[in-house]
Structure formats: structure tokens, C-alpha cells
C-alpha positions in Angstrom: -15.2 -16.0 2.5 -17.0 -17.2 5.2 -20.7 -19.3 5.2 -20.7 -18.3 9.1 -19.7 -14.8 9.2 -20.3 -13.6 5.9 -18.4 -9.9 4.3 -19.9 -7.5 2.4 -17.8 -4.6 0.4 -19.2 -1.5 -1.5 -16.4 -0.2 -2.9 -15.9 2.8 -5.2 -14.5 6.5 -6.0 -15.2 9.7 -4.2 -18.3 10.8 -5.8 -19.1 7.7 -7.5 -22.5 7.1 -5.6 -21.8 4.1 -2.8 -24.4 5.9 -0.7 -27.1 4.9 -3.2 -26.0 0.8 -2.5 -25.6 1.7 0.7 -29.4 2.8 1.5 -30.4 -0.3 -0.7 -28.7 -2.2 1.7 -30.1 -0.9 4.8 -33.8 -1.4 3.6 -33.0 -4.8 2.9 -31.3 -5.5 6.5 -34.5 -4.0 7.8 -36.8 -5.9 5.6 -34.8 -9.3 6.1 -33.9 -8.3 10.0 -30.4 -8.6 9.6 -28.1 -7.2 12.1 -25.0 -5.5 10.2 -21.4 -4.2 11.8 -20.9 -1.1 9.4 -17.7 -0.1 8.8 -16.7 3.1 6.9 -13.7 3.2 5.0 -12.6 6.9 6.0 -12.3 5.4 9.4 -9.3 3.4 7.7 -7.5 6.4 6.7 -3.7 6.6 8.2 -3.9 10.3 9.2 -6.3 12.7 10.6 -7.3 16.0 8.5 -4.8 18.1 9.9 -2.0 15.5 9.7 -3.1 14.6 5.8 -2.9 18.3 5.0 0.7 18.3 5.9 1.6 15.1 4.0 -0.2 16.4 1.1 2.1 19.8 1.5 5.1 17.9 1.9 4.4 15.4 -1.0 3.5 18.5 -3.6 6.7 20.4 -2.3 8.6 17.2 -3.3 6.8 16.2 -6.7 5.2 13.6 -5.1 1.6 12.1 -6.1 -0.4 11.9 -2.5 -3.9 11.4 -2.2 -6.7 9.6 0.3 -6.8 7.1 -2.5 -3.0 6.4 -2.0 -2.0 3.0 -0.5 0.3 4.6 1.8 -2.4 7.0 3.1 -4.8 4.2 4.5 -4.4 1.4 6.9 -5.1 -1.5 4.4 -3.4 -4.2 6.3 -5.5 -3.4 9.3 -8.4 -3.3 6.9 -7.3 -6.9 5.6 -7.0 -8.1 9.0 -10.7 -6.9 10.0 -12.1 -8.8 6.9 -10.2 -12.0 8.2 -10.7 -11.9 11.5 -15.0 -11.1 10.9 -14.7 -13.8 8.7 -13.2 -16.6 11.2 -14.7 -15.3 14.5 -18.0 -12.3 14.1 -15.7 -9.9 15.4 -12.9 -7.2 15.2 -11.9 -3.9 16.0 -13.3 -0.6 14.1 -13.1 3.3 14.6 -15.0 6.4 13.3 -13.9 9.2 11.1 -15.8 12.4 12.3 -16.9 14.5 9.3 -18.6 17.2 10.9 -19.8 18.7 14.4 -22.8 16.7 14.4 -21.4 13.6 14.0 -18.6 14.4 16.7 -21.2 15.0 19.4 -23.0 11.7 18.4 -20.2 9.9 19.0 -19.2 11.5 22.2 -17.5 15.4 21.5 -14.7 14.6 18.8 -13.8 17.4 16.5 -14.4 17.1 12.7 -11.5 15.4 11.3 -10.3 13.3 13.9 -10.6 9.5 14.6 -12.8 7.8 17.9 -10.8 5.1 19.6 -10.6 2.1 18.1 -13.2 -0.5 19.7 -14.4 -4.0 19.3 -17.4 -5.0 17.0 -19.9 -6.2 19.5 -21.0 -9.9 19.3 -24.1 -10.9 17.7 -24.1 -9.2 14.3 -25.1 -10.9 11.3 -22.4 -9.9 8.8 -19.9 -7.0 8.4 -20.4 -4.4 5.7 -18.0 -2.3 4.3 -18.5 1.0 2.3 -15.4 2.7 1.3 -12.8 3.6 -1.3 -10.3 0.3 -0.8 -12.7 -2.5 -0.4 -11.4 -4.8 -3.3 -7.3 -3.7 -3.2 -5.6 -6.5 -4.3 -1.5 -6.1 -4.1 1.8 -7.4 -3.4 0.9 -6.6 0.4 -2.7 -7.3 0.8 -5.3 -9.2 -0.6 -8.9 -7.6 1.1 -11.1 -9.6 -1.6 -10.0 -12.9 -0.6 -12.0 -12.5 2.7 -15.0 -10.7 1.2 -18.3 -13.3 0.2 -20.0 -10.1 -1.8 -17.9 -7.0 -3.6 -20.0 -4.4 -5.3 -18.2 -1.8 -7.3 -20.0 1.6 -7.9 -18.3 3.0 -11.3 -20.3 5.9 -12.9 -18.7 7.4 -16.7 -15.4 9.9 -14.9 -17.1 12.7 -16.1 -20.7 11.9 -14.3 -18.3 11.1 -11.2 -16.7 14.1 -11.2 -19.9 16.2 -11.6 -20.8 14.4 -8.8 -18.1 15.1 -6.8 -18.3 18.6 -7.4 -21.7 19.2 -6.5 -21.2 17.2 -3.3 -18.3 19.1 -2.2 -19.4 22.5 -3.0 -23.2 22.0 -1.7 -22.5 19.7 1.5 -18.8 20.2 2.6 -18.2 24.5 1.6 -15.7 23.9 -0.9 -15.0 26.1 -3.9 -15.4 24.5 -7.5 -11.6 25.3 -8.4 -10.6 23.8 -5.0 -12.4 20.1 -6.0 -10.8 20.3 -9.4 -7.2 20.7 -7.8 -8.1 17.7 -5.7 -9.7 15.5 -8.8 -6.3 16.7 -10.6 -3.9 15.5 -7.7 -5.8 12.1 -7.0 -5.7 11.2 -10.6 -2.6 9.4 -10.7 -3.5 7.0 -7.7 -7.1 7.2 -9.4 -5.7 4.9 -12.1 -3.7 3.0 -9.7 -5.3 2.0 -7.0 -9.4 2.6 -7.5 -9.9 1.4 -11.0 -8.2 -2.1 -10.7 -10.5 -2.6 -8.0 -13.0 -3.0 -10.5 -11.5 -6.1 -11.5 -11.7 -7.9 -8.7 -15.5 -6.7 -8.0 -18.3 -9.6 -7.9 -20.9 -7.0 -9.4 -20.3 -3.5 -11.0 -23.0 -0.7 -11.2 -22.3 2.1 -13.9 -24.6 4.8 -14.7 -24.1 6.2 -18.1 -25.5 9.6 -18.8 -27.6 10.1 -21.8 -27.1 13.9 -21.8 -24.0 16.2 -22.7 -21.2 15.9 -19.5 -18.1 16.7 -22.0 -17.1 19.4 -19.9 -17.7 18.2 -15.9 -16.5 21.6 -14.4 -18.7 23.6 -15.8 -22.1 21.7 -15.3 -25.1 23.4 -13.8 -26.3 20.2 -12.4 -26.5 16.7 -12.3 -27.9 14.4 -14.7 -30.8 13.5 -13.1 -31.7 8.8 -12.9 -34.0 9.5 -15.9 -31.5 10.9 -17.9 -29.1 7.8 -17.6 -28.9 4.2 -17.8 -27.1 2.2 -15.4 -25.3 -1.1 -16.8 -24.8 -4.1 -14.0 -22.3 -6.5 -14.8 -21.9 -9.6 -12.8 -18.5 -11.1 -12.7 -19.7 -14.8 -12.5 -23.3 -15.1 -12.8 -23.2 -18.6 -11.7 -21.6 -17.4 -8.5 -24.8 -15.9 -7.1 -27.3 -18.1 -9.3 -28.2 -15.1 -11.5 -31.6 -15.8 -13.1 -31.5 -13.3 -16.4 -34.6 -15.0 -17.7 -36.5 -13.9 -13.9 -34.9 -10.8 -13.7 -35.5 -8.7 -16.8 -39.1 -8.6 -16.7 -39.3 -7.5 -13.0 -37.4 -4.5 -14.2 -39.4 -2.6 -16.9 -37.1 -1.7 -20.0 -34.5 -3.4 -19.1 -32.3 -5.4 -21.6 -28.7 -7.6 -22.1 -25.7 -5.9 -23.5 -23.4 -9.0 -23.1 -24.0 -12.5 -21.8 -23.0 -11.2 -18.0 -24.4 -7.7 -18.1 -27.8 -6.0 -18.0 -28.7 -2.5 -18.5 -31.9 -0.8 -16.7 -33.3 2.9 -16.8 -31.2 5.1 -14.2 -34.4 5.7 -12.2 -34.8 1.8 -11.6 -31.4 1.7 -10.2 -32.3 0.9 -6.4 -35.0 -0.8 -7.3 -32.6 -3.3 -9.7 -30.4 -3.1 -6.7 -32.7 -4.6 -3.7 -34.1 -7.2 -6.6 -30.6 -8.2 -7.2 -29.3 -8.3 -3.3 -32.2 -10.1 -1.7 -31.8 -13.2 -2.7 -28.2 -13.2 -2.3 -28.6 -12.1 1.5 -31.0 -14.3 2.0 -28.9 -17.2 0.8 -26.1 -15.7 2.9 -28.6 -16.0 6.1 -30.0 -19.8 5.5 -26.2 -20.4 5.1 -25.0 -18.9 8.2 -27.8 -20.8 10.0 -26.4 -23.9 8.6 -23.0 -23.2 9.7 
């Protein structure tokens, strides 16, 4: 952790909805005139798209579990090193993963499924902002949470997460529903062993709970809307960020406390709740940064 060079990490599974959190932070960065160094979790995959397909096929032939969720499929020691180096010096090395043709052209003509070269983060950023699958991994070889000042988990009820992933991957990435289902099944072992334990390390978790039937996510025709859900916001240690629930609740209509460290808000208020919660945290970070 670093007062001079803070690190924020957003972690969640594929289809969890981490983009919503990212957008809330982007709004706050703009309003508070904060310049972040943005790091995407995909850029720390160990293999490019073609290599990964080969490793998956080999693992399946050998009866092994292997997926993008797996520790060995990612450069987690390098990610930990980036968090550590940025917290100490305000810089570090990063690269970009190319998701599509447009991204590749914008970043210099790289092919989809490949990486850009590693490059130094420029001087003068205010904080490091990570969004990806592994921002809170802690095991016998790495301790990524050790170097983060704020860890946020995005964890919808698993059936909702699957619905979101199926609809996103079929609509935006051109996959067939049965292919997405196969991917979910293949990743299940690593989901349980690698992804889920991170949410015991995160400072604040956002869990969206649908209020409509999602009992069979593989045949759902649409994603439950925000108004058809509630969001549970759990603070691991409210004192760490001086959370004042008595002031927080009146600011979010129809919210209530479900436990001493948890509030529940209407799904449509999730973005608002994030901005209300994160703004004072960011303001405090910037004040402490100036003092340091």
C-alpha cells in the first residue's frame, strides 16, 4: 500500500460486470481531475489467442483443467511486480491485449488476439487503476492484494453472471451459445479455486441479485434489467474507509442495511451508489498523496 502512489484494483469474473465499476471510476477521475495509469487484466495473460487455444486443446486431451482463469495461464508474478513497483515509484511496465481489429489499428496495427510490446508507464500519473480477473489473488507464490490501497469485487449471483456472459459473448463476440456454455463448464474448476477466493480479500463487494427467475441461465432470452434486481454492497472493514452508513443510506433512495457491514440498494441505483461511495475514498487518497 502506498499513500504517494495508490493502487486500485477491480476484480471479477468474465461477464460479472466490472465495466460498470470502471465507468463509475472514469466519471470520478474526470470530475476530480485524476490522471490514472490504466491496466487491463487481459494484458497479463501468458499466451496470445492462438497459443491459448493450443494449450486448452492439449489440456482437454490430457484430461486436465485449463482456462484463462488459471494461475498458470497468467503472468501473476509480473502483475504483483507491477503493483509493487508502482506503489514504490509511480511507474512500471504494461502492455495491451488486442481484442479486435479496431483496437489493433488504434494501437499501431496489431492483430486481434495478440499483445503490444511492453512499455513503461509514463511519469505523472496519480494512481494505478487495474480491471481484470486476478486483482486480488493471494496464494503461496503471489500476494497481489498486499500492494493495493482499494480492492473492489464485482460478484453477481452466478446464474446472472452466466446469463450476462452468454449474451455478451454471442452479441458482441459472435460466439454460439453452446460454445459459451462449454467455456463456462471448462472454467468451473478454476472459477472455484482462483476467482472465488479473491472476494474474501476485496475491501468492497458489489453483488447484483435478480428479482426474476434465472433458474436456467442457458435458455434465458434476456438479461434481467437493473430495475429487476437489487445490489448488495459489502464492506469488509467499514472503518478502513470511514463509512458513515447513517449519512450514506438517505443519499440512495430505498436502500437499507442487511448486516452491520452491508447495504442493499435498488439495481438501478448501482452506478450512483458507486460514485457516492468511491468519491470520498478517492478524495482522501489524493489528499494523502499531496501530503506524502
